N, C-alpha and C positions, 0 to 999 in steps of 0.2 A: 443647829442638830442639837439634842440633848442627847450624847451617848448613853447616858445612863435610865435611857428608855429603852427597856426593852421588849422585843415580840420573841415569845418561844413557841416554835413550827414543829409540829410531833404528832403523829395520828396516835400514839399511844398515850392513854390517860397518864397513868404513872409516870410516863416521864416528865408532862409536862407539870404534874404534881411536884413530883422530886427535884425539878430545876427551881420551880415557883417559890419552893420550902427549903430550899436552898442558899438563897438569895433575899431570902424576906429580910436578915437583917441587916444587907447591906444598905446603902445609900442608893437605890436603884426603885425604880418601880416597871413593874412588869405586867407583860398580858400573854395571852395564849391564842393560838387559833390550830385547827387541827385535822387543816389539811391544806396547799400551796392557793386553791382558790381563797379560803379566808383570810389568811394570811396577805394576800396582794388587797384584797379590800380593806381590810384593818388598815394597812401600808399607806393606802390614799387619804384616809380620816385622819391619821395621828403621825406626828413626826417621830416616831421611834429612831433610835440613831443606833439600834445595837440588832440583829436578828441571832438566833438561836436555832439553825434550819438543818430538820432531818433531813438525810439525803434522799433516804427510802420512804415514799409513802405512796398510797393508791393514790390514782386519777394522776394530777401534777404531780411529779417529784421536784425534790428538792434541786437538783440542776434545771428543771427548765423554771423554777422558781426562781433560784440565784440570775437566770440569764434577764428576765422579763423585772426585775429589782433593778438591775444593774442600768438598765436604760431610763428608766424611770427615778433612781434614787442612787446614783453612781456614789454616793458620800458614804451610804451606810455601810456598817463594819457585820459583817457575816460570820459567825462560827457555824463549822458545818459537823452536825453531828451523823457519826456513821455506827455501824455494827459489824460484829464478826471481824473487827481488824482490818477493815479493805474499805477501799474508797475510791468509789466510780468514779473514772474522767478526772482524776484531780487534779490532771496538767491544765482541763480545763476550766474546772472551778479556780485554780492560781489564776489563770489568763483572765477570770471575771471579778479577781481581789480578792479572793477565798482564798486564806492563809495559816488560817486556826482552825483548826478540828479535833473534837473530842471524841474519843470511842466511849462505843456501850459494851459494857458495863461500866459506869463511872461512880465516884462517888461525892457527895456534897462538897467535899473541901477541892476535887478537882475543880469543878463548876464555878465554885468562887474564885479559887485562883485565876482560873481563865479569864474571868468576868473582869477580875481587878487588874489585871495585866493589860488587858487591852484597852481600858479606862485609863489609864497610867499612861500607857501609849501615846494617847492623844496631846499629853502635856510632855511632850518630851521635845528636849531642845537641840538642836543638833550643834550649836556652838558649845554647850554646856558637857555633851556628852562625850565621855574619853575611854568608857570602860568597856569590857567585851560585852555583858549584857544590853547595855545600851543602844549599841550599835548593831546589835542583832534585831532588838525589838523598833529602831528605825528601820531596817529593811525590812521587818513584815509591815510596819506603817505603808513603804515607800509602794512594795505590794498590793495593799489595801488602795490605794489609788491607782495602781498600774504602771506603776513608774521604775520598770524593772531594769534598767541599767543603772538608777541611782539606788537601788535596793541592792544590786550586785557591788556595788562600792561599798556601802556600809558593811556587806558581808565581809569584803578583802579588810576593811580596816578592823571589824574581829579579829579577822585570821593574822593581820599583825601584832595585836595586842596579845594573843594566845593562840598559837599555831599546832597547841597540842590537843585539839579538842576536834574531833570527828563531824561534829554536829553543823558547824559551820562551813565545812566542802561540801556536805551532803547538802545544806542549804542551798550555796553555789552553784553546787551540781544541778539541781531542783531548778532553778533561775534558769540555767543555759536551757534545762532540757525545755522549759517554757517557751525559751525563743528559737527552739530549733536546732541547736547548736549540740546534737548528739557526742561528738568528741570531745569538747570541754566536760559535757556531764558528767561521760563516762569518767575522764582525766580526775576529775574532782571527788567524784563516787571511790574510786581506788584511793586517792587520798586520804579518804575517812577510813577507807580499810586498810591502809597501812599504819594508822594510829591504833585502829582498835578493829580487827579484824572480827569481832564477835559484834559489832555494829548495826544488828538487823537493819533499820532503815536503809543503809547506805548497801548492805548488800542486797535487798529486794529492787532497788531502786537500780541498782547495776544490771542486776539480772534483766530487768523488766525492759533497760534500754538496750541493752546487746541482744533481747531476744532470745536468752539461754534459758527463761524461766517463762513457761504459758501458764496462764490461770484462767478462770471464768471471769474473776473481776479484779481487775488492772488496777493497779495502783502507784501512786507516785508518795515516799513519805517524806516528810520532813522533819519529823523530831518524835522519839518516841517517849517524851516525857511531857505531863500536863502539869505537874507540882513538881515542887523542891522536897 
């Protein structure tokens, strides 16, 4: 699998063009698909290592593409592209190994940062990982392979290094949510909020988990940052 061979799937021409141009100066190869059907056809013919996948498309939507993709190419890395700050069925997406999300509108810098981060993630060494960020990235790698218990252990190691950051507690809560343990999920969302009461991903996750907040589009947020 060549992780730097990337398929961009979006029904909006300007989005496909923006992403292609943003990645043009990186050591990657890109191709595009206008819908889910074309994406699956291209994935059969070419060994892509990464897919940037729009969640909402006419016909076959992103979640359906992701489900089919996981049956045929469980090794491929997927970045979900979302609009309006919402992620439909994000728990289901996480169960299928999608842990990276980027929201429209995004900048070329954010796209490049996301792609480079995923490429670097593939070379992470558990033995050599001793810092907070590395353990978080190892956790995401485990989610991509649907090893949720291992992911949780890596997040706990990140927390042991720096227990002052709400994002790790929020991530751990999302992992518990995926595994159906709402009580532990809510406990960790609250821990994140005790560190930063304004941390919106944890605010929203706790509200959705407890049923205190109802929206037409339900989401589970893992992080609100896509770049440094």
